[in-house]
N, C-alpha and C positions, 0 to 999 in steps of 0.2 A: 551450536547445527552452521553447517552450510550455507543453508537457507536462509534468507532475510524473512524475518518476520514480526511481528508488529500486534497490536491492539487494541482498540478502541472500546470505550464504555459506552452505555445506552447515550448518551447525550456529544460522540462523536470524537471522544479527547482519547490521544494515547497515551494507556498505563499499562506496553508491553512494547518492547524494543527490543532487540538482542543483537549479541555484535555486528551480526553481518548488515545487517538493518544502517548501524550506525558506519560500518567501513566503506558501504557504496553512498551512502549519503553526504556522509562529513560532518552527522550531525548525531552528537552524544544522547544517551538515554536521558540525564538527566534537563541537555534544551529541548528534549519535543514531550517531555513527559508533561502530559494535563492540557497540551496545547489541541486543536481542533484541528485535525490532519486535514483535511481539506482545505477547508477556509487558510490552512500555513503554508501546505506545500504541493500541492496541485495548482497544476497552471489554470487561468481563467475558463480558456478551452475545452478544461476536462472534468469542471469542479461538477457540474452539474451531473454527468454522467456517472461518475466515481462516487459521488454522495447520492444517487440511486441504488448502486449496485452496496454500500455499505450499509442506507435505508433496508433492501428489503434482506440483509443477513440479519436487522435489525427486529425482521419480520419474520424469521424462521427459513426464509425461503436462498438458498447458499447458491455461490458463481463460481462456476471454476472456468478458467484458462480467460478472467481479465488481465488486459495491459494494466496496467494503474504509471501511469508519467509521474516522477517526483522530481520534487526540484536536491537541488543536492544544494551545502553551504555553500560553493562555490558558484553557485546561478545557473549551472549545469541540469541537463537534463537525463534522466536514466528511466529504461522501462523495467519494472518486473511484474512478471506473469504470474497472475496471484489468485488462489484460489482465498475464497472471504469464506469463511465459517462461524457460524451461531454461537456464541458464549453462551454456555447457559447456567444457573447456579444447582447448588442438589435438590432447588425443591424442583424446576424443573423451568424454572423462571427462565427468561432473555437479561441475560446483563450486558449483552457485548460483541464484537465480531471480533474473531481472530483471522489475521491474515498471513498466510506462508506460500512462500512466493521463489520463484526464482528470476535471475537476474539476465537478464534476453537483451540489454543495452547494445555489447558488441555483435550479440546476432545479429538484432534490426540496420546496425550499422552495416555490416557486411554484406547483409541484402539488398540496403537501397544504394551501396558502391556497384556492388553490379550487377544491377537498375541504370542503374545513370552510364557504365561503360555499355552495355548492350545497343 
């Protein structure tokens, strides 16, 4: 998949992390698996809002086009335009969240540079 995709379980722990997520963050699936996504990979200033989006999805309320700021392994920040979708099991019970996104880091950097030059 060209899109970064991650999944969390009902308690916010990573249970899916595709190759594109690994490529843009530098963290392998093995490194992130079972860790709390918000506590480990989101900067302090965004933790509350990111946790709210994920909690909403865990309660059946999906969020589209949310800008998710993530830390990379090198300590840089990347931005993923995220759709957070509720994941349910065969019985219809909510079991987690799937996040499908688009890396918009370069787009945001270009816009910031245009704003700075203008």
